[in-house]
C-alpha positions as CSV (number, residue, x, y, z in Angstrom):
1,M,-62.3,-59.2,4.2
2,N,-64.7,-57.6,1.7
3,D,-63.8,-55.1,-0.9
4,F,-65.2,-52.2,1.2
5,N,-62.9,-53.1,4.1
6,L,-59.9,-53.6,1.9
7,A,-60.4,-50.1,0.4
8,A,-60.8,-48.5,3.8
9,R,-57.6,-50.2,5.0
10,D,-55.7,-48.9,2.0
11,R,-57.0,-45.4,2.6
12,L,-55.9,-45.6,6.3
13,L,-52.5,-46.8,5.4
14,R,-52.0,-44.1,2.8
15,L,-53.2,-41.5,5.4
16,L,-50.8,-42.9,8.0
17,S,-48.0,-42.9,5.5
18,R,-48.6,-39.2,4.7
19,R,-48.8,-38.3,8.4
20,E,-45.7,-40.2,9.1
21,F,-43.9,-38.6,6.2
22,F,-44.8,-35.0,7.2
23,S,-44.0,-35.8,10.8
24,R,-40.6,-37.0,9.9
25,L,-40.2,-34.2,7.5
26,G,-40.7,-31.7,10.3
27,S,-37.9,-33.0,12.4
28,G,-35.8,-33.8,9.3
29,A,-36.2,-30.3,7.9
30,G,-34.9,-29.0,11.2
31,A,-31.9,-31.3,10.9
32,M,-31.4,-30.3,7.3
33,A,-31.5,-26.6,8.3
34,L,-29.1,-27.2,11.1
35,A,-26.8,-29.1,8.8
36,T,-26.9,-26.3,6.3
37,L,-26.2,-23.7,8.9
38,L,-23.3,-25.7,10.3
39,G,-22.0,-26.2,6.8
40,E,-22.2,-22.5,6.1
41,Q,-20.4,-21.8,9.4
42,A,-17.7,-24.4,8.6
43,Q,-17.3,-22.7,5.2
44,A,-17.1,-19.3,6.9
45,D,-14.5,-20.6,9.4
46,T,-12.5,-22.2,6.6
47,A,-12.6,-18.9,4.7
48,K,-11.5,-17.0,7.8
49,R,-8.8,-19.5,8.4
50,T,-7.5,-19.2,4.9
51,A,-7.4,-15.4,5.4
52,Y,-4.8,-16.0,8.1
53,N,-2.6,-17.9,5.7
54,L,0.5,-16.0,4.4
55,L,1.7,-18.8,2.2
56,P,2.5,-17.7,-1.4
57,K,-0.7,-17.5,-3.5
58,R,-0.9,-17.8,-7.3
59,P,-2.5,-14.6,-8.7
60,P,-5.5,-15.1,-11.0
61,L,-3.9,-12.9,-13.7
62,T,-0.5,-12.9,-15.2
63,P,1.6,-10.7,-13.0
64,K,4.1,-8.1,-14.3
65,A,5.6,-7.5,-10.8
66,K,6.0,-9.7,-7.7
67,R,6.5,-7.1,-5.1
68,V,6.2,-3.3,-4.3
69,I,8.4,-0.6,-2.8
70,Y,6.0,2.3,-1.9
71,L,7.9,5.6,-1.4
72,F,5.4,7.8,0.4
73,Q,6.1,11.5,0.5
74,N,4.2,12.6,3.6
75,G,2.8,16.1,3.4
76,G,2.1,16.5,-0.4
77,P,4.9,17.4,-2.8
78,S,4.4,20.4,-5.2
79,Q,3.6,19.1,-8.7
80,V,4.3,22.5,-10.4
81,D,7.8,22.6,-8.9
82,L,8.8,19.0,-9.6
83,F,6.9,17.2,-12.4
84,D,4.4,19.5,-14.1
85,P,6.0,22.6,-15.8
86,K,3.7,25.5,-16.2
87,P,5.1,28.4,-18.3
88,E,1.7,30.3,-18.2
89,L,1.8,30.2,-14.4
90,N,5.2,31.9,-14.4
91,K,3.9,34.5,-16.8
92,R,1.0,35.3,-14.5
93,Q,3.2,35.5,-11.4
94,G,1.6,37.8,-8.8
95,E,-1.8,38.1,-10.5
96,K,-5.0,37.2,-8.6
97,P,-6.6,34.0,-9.8
98,G,-9.9,34.3,-11.5
99,K,-13.3,32.6,-10.8
100,G,-13.1,28.9,-10.2
101,Y,-9.6,29.0,-8.7
102,V,-9.9,28.9,-4.9
103,N,-8.0,27.4,-2.0
104,D,-10.2,24.4,-0.9
105,V,-8.8,24.5,2.6
106,D,-9.9,28.1,3.2
107,E,-11.1,30.3,0.3
108,K,-10.0,33.4,2.1
109,K,-6.4,32.1,1.9
110,T,-6.4,32.1,-1.9
111,G,-3.3,34.1,-2.8
112,V,-1.8,35.3,-6.1
113,W,-0.4,33.0,-8.7
114,L,3.0,31.7,-7.6
115,G,5.2,30.6,-10.4
116,S,8.0,28.0,-9.9
117,P,11.5,29.4,-9.5
118,F,12.9,26.1,-10.8
119,A,13.8,25.3,-14.4
120,F,12.5,22.2,-16.2
121,H,14.6,20.3,-18.7
122,K,14.0,17.5,-21.1
123,H,15.7,14.1,-20.3
124,G,16.3,10.8,-21.9
125,K,15.2,9.6,-25.3
126,S,11.6,10.3,-24.2
127,G,12.3,14.0,-23.6
128,M,10.4,13.8,-20.3
129,E,10.4,17.2,-18.5
130,L,11.6,17.2,-14.9
131,S,12.6,19.9,-12.5
132,E,16.2,20.9,-11.9
133,L,15.6,19.8,-8.3
134,L,15.7,16.1,-9.4
135,P,19.0,15.8,-11.3
136,E,19.5,12.1,-10.2
137,L,16.0,10.9,-10.9
138,S,16.2,12.6,-14.3
139,K,18.8,10.0,-15.2
140,H,16.0,7.5,-15.1
141,A,13.5,9.4,-17.2
142,D,13.2,6.6,-19.7
143,E,12.4,4.1,-16.9
144,I,9.7,6.0,-15.0
145,A,6.1,6.9,-15.9
146,V,4.8,10.2,-14.5
147,V,1.1,10.6,-13.9
148,R,0.2,14.4,-14.0
149,S,-3.5,14.1,-13.6
150,M,-4.1,12.6,-10.2
151,I,-7.0,13.8,-8.1
152,S,-8.0,13.1,-4.5
153,E,-11.1,13.6,-2.4
154,H,-9.9,15.4,0.7
155,E,-7.6,18.3,1.4
156,N,-6.6,17.4,5.0
157,H,-3.5,15.2,5.6
158,E,-5.1,12.5,7.7
159,Q,-8.1,11.9,5.5
160,A,-6.0,12.2,2.3
161,C,-3.4,9.7,3.6
162,C,-6.3,7.3,4.4
163,H,-7.6,7.8,0.9
164,M,-4.3,7.2,-0.8
165,H,-3.5,4.2,1.4
166,T,-6.9,2.5,1.8
167,G,-9.1,3.7,-1.0
168,M,-11.4,5.8,1.2
169,P,-10.8,9.0,3.2
170,V,-12.0,7.4,6.4
171,A,-10.1,5.6,9.1
172,G,-10.4,1.9,9.9
173,R,-9.9,0.2,6.4
174,P,-7.0,-2.0,5.3
175,T,-4.2,-0.3,3.5
176,V,-3.1,-1.3,0.0
177,G,-0.2,-3.2,1.5
178,A,-2.6,-5.3,3.6
179,W,-4.7,-6.0,0.5
180,V,-1.6,-7.1,-1.5
181,T,-0.4,-9.5,1.2
182,Y,-3.9,-10.8,1.6
183,G,-4.1,-11.5,-2.1
184,L,-0.6,-12.9,-2.6
185,G,0.9,-14.0,0.7
186,T,4.7,-13.8,1.1
187,E,7.6,-15.4,-0.5
188,N,9.6,-15.7,2.7
189,Q,7.9,-17.2,5.8
190,N,10.8,-16.0,8.0
191,L,10.1,-12.3,7.3
192,P,7.0,-10.2,7.5
193,A,5.0,-10.0,4.3
194,Y,4.5,-6.2,4.8
195,V,7.1,-3.8,6.3
196,A,6.8,-0.1,7.0
197,L,10.3,1.5,7.0
198,L,10.2,4.5,9.3
199,S,12.5,7.4,9.9
200,P,14.2,7.1,13.3
201,S,13.1,10.7,14.1
202,G,9.4,9.9,14.4
203,L,6.1,8.6,13.0
204,P,4.6,10.0,9.8
205,V,1.4,12.1,9.9
206,D,-1.6,9.8,10.9
207,G,0.8,7.4,12.6
208,T,0.2,3.6,12.5
209,R,-2.9,3.8,10.4
210,N,-0.7,4.2,7.4
211,W,0.1,0.5,7.5
212,S,-2.9,-0.9,9.3
213,S,-4.8,-4.0,8.3
214,G,-8.1,-2.4,9.4
215,W,-10.9,-4.9,9.8
216,M,-8.7,-7.6,8.1
217,P,-6.9,-10.1,10.4
218,P,-3.9,-8.5,12.1
219,I,-1.5,-10.9,10.3
220,Y,-1.8,-8.5,7.3
221,Q,-0.7,-5.4,9.2
222,G,2.6,-3.9,8.3
223,M,5.5,-4.4,10.7
224,S,7.2,-1.1,11.5
225,V,11.0,-1.0,11.3
226,R,13.2,1.9,12.2
227,A,15.8,2.9,9.5
228,T,18.8,2.7,11.9
229,E,22.0,0.6,11.6
230,N,21.6,-0.5,15.2
231,S,18.5,-2.4,16.4
232,P,16.0,-1.4,13.7
233,I,13.5,-3.8,15.4
234,L,13.5,-3.3,19.1
235,N,13.9,-6.4,21.3
236,L,14.6,-8.7,18.3
237,E,18.1,-9.8,19.1
238,T,18.7,-12.4,21.8
239,K,21.8,-13.4,23.8
240,I,20.5,-17.0,24.2
241,P,22.6,-19.6,22.4
242,R,21.1,-20.9,19.2
243,E,20.5,-24.5,20.5
244,A,18.7,-23.1,23.6
245,A,16.7,-20.7,21.6
246,D,15.5,-23.5,19.3
247,A,14.5,-25.7,22.2
248,R,12.6,-22.9,23.8
249,L,10.8,-22.2,20.6
250,Q,9.8,-25.8,20.2
251,L,8.5,-25.9,23.7
252,L,6.5,-22.8,23.2
253,Q,5.1,-24.1,19.9
254,T,4.0,-27.3,21.7
255,L,2.3,-25.4,24.5
256,N,0.6,-23.0,22.1
257,R,-0.8,-25.9,20.0
258,Q,-2.1,-27.7,23.1
259,H,-3.8,-24.5,24.2
260,F,-5.3,-24.0,20.8
261,E,-6.6,-27.5,20.4
262,T,-9.5,-26.8,22.8
263,R,-10.1,-23.4,21.2
264,S,-9.9,-24.1,17.5
265,D,-12.8,-21.8,16.8
266,N,-10.8,-18.8,18.1
267,L,-9.2,-17.6,14.9
268,E,-7.7,-14.5,16.5
269,L,-5.8,-16.8,18.9
270,E,-4.5,-18.7,15.9
271,A,-3.3,-15.5,14.3
272,R,-1.6,-14.4,17.5
273,I,0.2,-17.7,17.8
274,A,1.3,-17.4,14.1
275,N,2.7,-13.9,14.8
276,F,4.7,-15.2,17.8
277,E,6.2,-17.9,15.8
278,L,7.1,-15.5,13.0
279,A,8.8,-13.2,15.6
280,A,10.9,-16.2,16.7
281,R,11.9,-17.1,13.1
282,M,12.7,-13.4,12.4
283,Q,15.4,-13.3,15.1
284,L,17.8,-14.6,12.5
285,A,16.2,-13.7,9.1
286,A,15.3,-10.1,10.0
287,T,18.7,-9.4,11.7
288,D,20.4,-10.5,8.4
289,A,18.0,-8.6,6.1
290,L,18.3,-5.3,7.9
291,N,22.1,-5.5,8.5
292,I,23.3,-2.9,6.0
293,K,26.7,-3.0,7.6
294,T,27.5,-6.0,5.3
295,E,27.0,-3.9,2.2
296,S,30.0,-2.8,0.2
297,A,31.5,0.6,0.5
298,A,30.5,1.4,-3.1
299,T,26.9,0.5,-2.3
300,R,26.8,2.6,0.9
301,T,28.2,5.5,-1.1
302,L,25.7,5.0,-3.9
303,Y,22.9,5.4,-1.4
304,G,24.5,8.4,0.3
305,L,25.1,6.9,3.6
306,D,28.4,8.8,3.9
307,K,26.5,12.2,3.8
308,S,24.4,13.5,6.6
309,E,21.7,15.0,4.4
310,T,21.1,11.7,2.6
311,A,22.0,9.1,5.2
312,V,18.5,8.6,6.7
313,Y,16.5,8.3,3.4
314,G,19.5,6.4,2.0
315,R,19.2,3.8,4.8
316,Q,15.5,3.5,4.2
317,C,15.9,2.9,0.5
318,L,18.8,0.4,1.0
319,M,16.8,-1.5,3.5
320,A,13.8,-1.6,1.2
321,R,16.1,-3.2,-1.5
322,R,17.4,-5.8,1.0
323,L,13.9,-6.7,2.1
324,V,12.3,-7.2,-1.4
325,E,15.5,-9.1,-2.4
326,R,14.6,-11.6,0.3
327,G,11.0,-12.0,-0.6
328,V,9.1,-9.3,1.4
329,R,6.0,-8.6,-0.6
330,F,5.3,-4.9,0.2
331,V,7.7,-2.3,1.6
332,Q,6.4,1.1,2.5
333,V,9.0,3.9,3.1
334,M,7.6,6.7,5.3
335,M,9.2,10.0,6.4
336,A,8.7,11.5,9.8
337,G,5.9,14.0,10.2
338,Q,4.8,15.8,7.0
339,P,8.0,17.3,5.6
340,W,6.5,18.0,2.1
341,D,3.9,20.3,3.8
342,T,5.4,23.5,2.5
343,H,3.0,26.2,3.8
344,A,5.8,28.7,3.9
345,D,9.2,29.1,2.2
346,N,8.2,26.5,-0.4
347,A,11.2,26.9,-2.6
348,N,13.9,26.5,0.1
349,Q,12.1,23.7,1.7
350,L,11.9,21.8,-1.6
351,R,15.6,22.3,-2.2
352,S,16.4,20.7,1.1
353,L,13.9,17.9,0.7
354,C,15.2,17.0,-2.8
355,R,18.8,17.1,-1.6
356,S,18.0,14.5,1.0
357,T,15.8,12.2,-1.2
358,D,16.7,12.5,-4.9
359,S,20.0,10.7,-4.8
360,P,18.8,7.8,-2.6
361,V,15.7,7.2,-4.8
362,S,17.9,7.2,-7.9
363,A,20.3,4.8,-6.1
364,L,17.4,2.5,-5.4
365,L,16.4,2.4,-9.1
366,T,20.0,1.8,-10.2
367,D,20.6,-0.9,-7.6
368,L,17.4,-2.8,-8.4
369,K,18.2,-2.7,-12.1
370,Q,21.8,-3.9,-11.6
371,R,20.6,-6.8,-9.5
372,G,17.9,-7.8,-11.9
373,L,15.1,-6.9,-9.5
374,L,13.6,-3.9,-11.2
375,D,11.6,-6.0,-13.7
376,E,9.9,-7.8,-10.8
377,T,9.5,-4.8,-8.4
378,L,7.0,-2.0,-8.7
379,V,8.4,1.2,-7.3
380,V,5.8,3.9,-6.5
381,W,6.6,7.6,-5.5
382,T,3.6,9.6,-4.3
383,G,2.2,11.9,-1.7
384,E,-1.4,12.2,-0.4
385,F,-2.0,15.3,-2.6
386,G,-0.2,18.2,-4.3
387,R,0.2,21.9,-3.6
388,T,-1.7,25.0,-4.8
389,P,-0.3,26.9,-7.8
390,F,-1.1,30.1,-6.0
391,A,0.6,31.4,-2.9
392,E,-0.3,30.8,0.7
393,G,1.0,33.9,2.5
394,K,4.1,35.2,0.8
395,D,5.9,32.2,-0.5
396,G,4.2,29.0,0.6
397,R,1.7,26.6,-1.0
398,D,-1.3,25.0,0.6
399,H,-2.9,21.6,0.2
400,H,-4.3,20.7,-3.2
401,K,-6.4,17.8,-4.3
402,R,-7.6,18.8,-7.7
403,G,-4.5,17.9,-9.7
404,F,-1.2,16.5,-8.6
405,S,1.6,14.1,-9.8
406,L,3.1,10.8,-9.0
407,W,5.5,8.4,-10.7
408,V,6.0,4.6,-11.0
409,A,8.7,2.4,-12.3
410,G,9.7,-1.2,-12.6
411,G,7.7,-4.3,-13.2
412,G,5.2,-3.8,-16.0
413,I,5.7,-0.1,-16.3
414,K,6.3,1.6,-19.7
415,G,9.2,4.0,-19.1
416,G,9.5,7.5,-20.5
417,V,5.7,8.0,-20.4
418,T,3.8,11.1,-19.2
419,H,0.1,10.4,-18.6
420,G,-2.6,13.1,-18.3
421,A,-2.4,16.8,-17.9
422,T,-3.5,19.7,-15.7
423,D,-4.7,23.1,-16.9
424,D,-2.3,25.9,-17.7
425,F,-1.8,26.7,-14.0
426,G,-1.5,23.1,-12.6
427,Y,-4.8,23.6,-10.8
428,H,-7.4,21.3,-12.4
429,A,-6.6,17.8,-13.8
430,E,-8.1,18.0,-17.2
431,Q,-6.9,15.2,-19.5
432,N,-7.0,11.5,-18.7
433,I,-7.8,12.0,-15.1
434,V,-6.7,9.3,-12.7
435,T,-8.5,8.8,-9.4
436,V,-7.1,7.0,-6.4
437,A,-9.3,4.0,-7.2
438,D,-7.8,4.0,-10.8
439,F,-4.3,4.1,-9.3
440,H,-5.1,1.2,-6.9
441,A,-6.7,-0.9,-9.6
442,T,-3.6,-0.5,-11.8
443,L,-1.3,-1.4,-9.0
444,L,-3.2,-4.6,-8.3
445,R,-3.3,-5.5,-12.0
446,L,0.5,-5.2,-12.2
447,L,0.7,-7.8,-9.4
448,G,-1.7,-10.1,-11.2
449,L,-4.7,-9.2,-9.0
450,D,-8.2,-8.2,-10.2
451,F,-9.5,-5.3,-8.3
452,Q,-13.1,-6.4,-8.8
453,S,-12.6,-10.0,-7.6
454,L,-10.2,-9.4,-4.8
455,T,-12.7,-9.1,-2.0
456,F,-12.8,-9.6,1.8
457,R,-16.1,-10.4,3.6
458,H,-16.7,-7.8,6.3
459,D,-20.0,-7.1,8.0
460,T,-22.0,-9.1,5.5
461,R,-20.4,-7.2,2.6
462,D,-17.7,-8.2,0.1
463,E,-15.3,-5.3,0.5
464,R,-12.8,-4.2,-2.1
465,L,-9.8,-1.9,-2.1
466,T,-11.5,0.3,-4.7
467,D,-14.8,0.0,-2.7
468,V,-17.8,1.0,-4.9
469,H,-15.8,3.3,-7.3
470,Q,-15.9,2.5,-11.0
471,A,-12.2,2.2,-11.3
472,K,-10.3,1.8,-14.5
473,I,-6.8,0.5,-15.4
474,V,-4.4,3.3,-16.5
475,Q,-3.4,1.4,-19.7
476,S,-1.0,4.0,-21.1
477,I,1.6,3.5,-18.4
478,L,1.7,-0.3,-18.8
479,A,4.4,-2.0,-20.9
């Protein structure tokens, strides 16, 4: 073969090689793309599957607290009657507020300045000023931190509750309890990670959305429990002998797993099976955890179970202690309806409310401390907003979002601290303002969670409890 033919052959071979390469690349690229998509789907499924896991998780930051008791005061407590003394407000009693002081619910309902009839006194080494309505809580002045400069974004109960619980004043998002259990799991696999302790007389304002997991998996939703001594969880107890109950559970687990093997991509089914299995395990663990009849007479008296006016809230607080003592991560105590919604007869309503709650709350702090649990338990006391410093009608107070108070105690909290301030009338938060996002970011930080990195993928977006808000940690209340 001459040189010309050899050169032609080499060119042809190179051409065929290139054609073959690109031909194979075409099908190979499709395979590579498919593999990438399958890999991404597998990663997504793994991530979702991990989201259903309630095993204990190590927080990314050093935690100051391991668990939370969230005492929610439905309706909005009056800051100027409980935590934020305003002498100037009392001096201006009966005067019409000037420009810039209006009722956000209805400007026409803006009444005259309404001073507080309750005296404030200094307590503890810190000299914290608290209302005469809180004589028992006042004994813990050096253990609590009061935030007087909270603000919210909505003046209606439902939206404000959503805001305080979920970080946004819109329904459908996970509550802070769901975020905490998602981030940390639970310390006791035989009990729910998240429990909502309810008054036996009814649901709170906005109902079950107060402990919803929103668009998170339902395993993070709070389990509602009634604060009664008999059957706090309906249909939990069984008359079947222990051996028979165990055998039945094992059979059901086997059947469930066989059913799931051919449907392993159905993550909702997996979550449902996990919830059924938890319910079975709870028949013993939850019955024990909620059986306050085993408590000593001294403890029952401490919580006020022997008095009709404190018995209900006392049971809720005692059950909360028993649950966190057994490893429940987040316990939310809710009152029926919206009792702190004092649109009329504000003073007398507050007297009654504080008589029924002040002593049990103090008992909870005392009991936690005596048992060595307070240092690991964050206790939060808050409503969805405050009340107007001017009157609604003759002697009531309307909803108020521009400045209100809450307090925290326990793990990681610097006691005896008062953070922030409102103006002379308790209307505007003026100094060291704390938003709901700031509050949530601080709560997460105390549990060792970073509010910026704790995310959940939803609708192509990495969601956060604090959403898009530029939250900041409230450093002054941290130990």
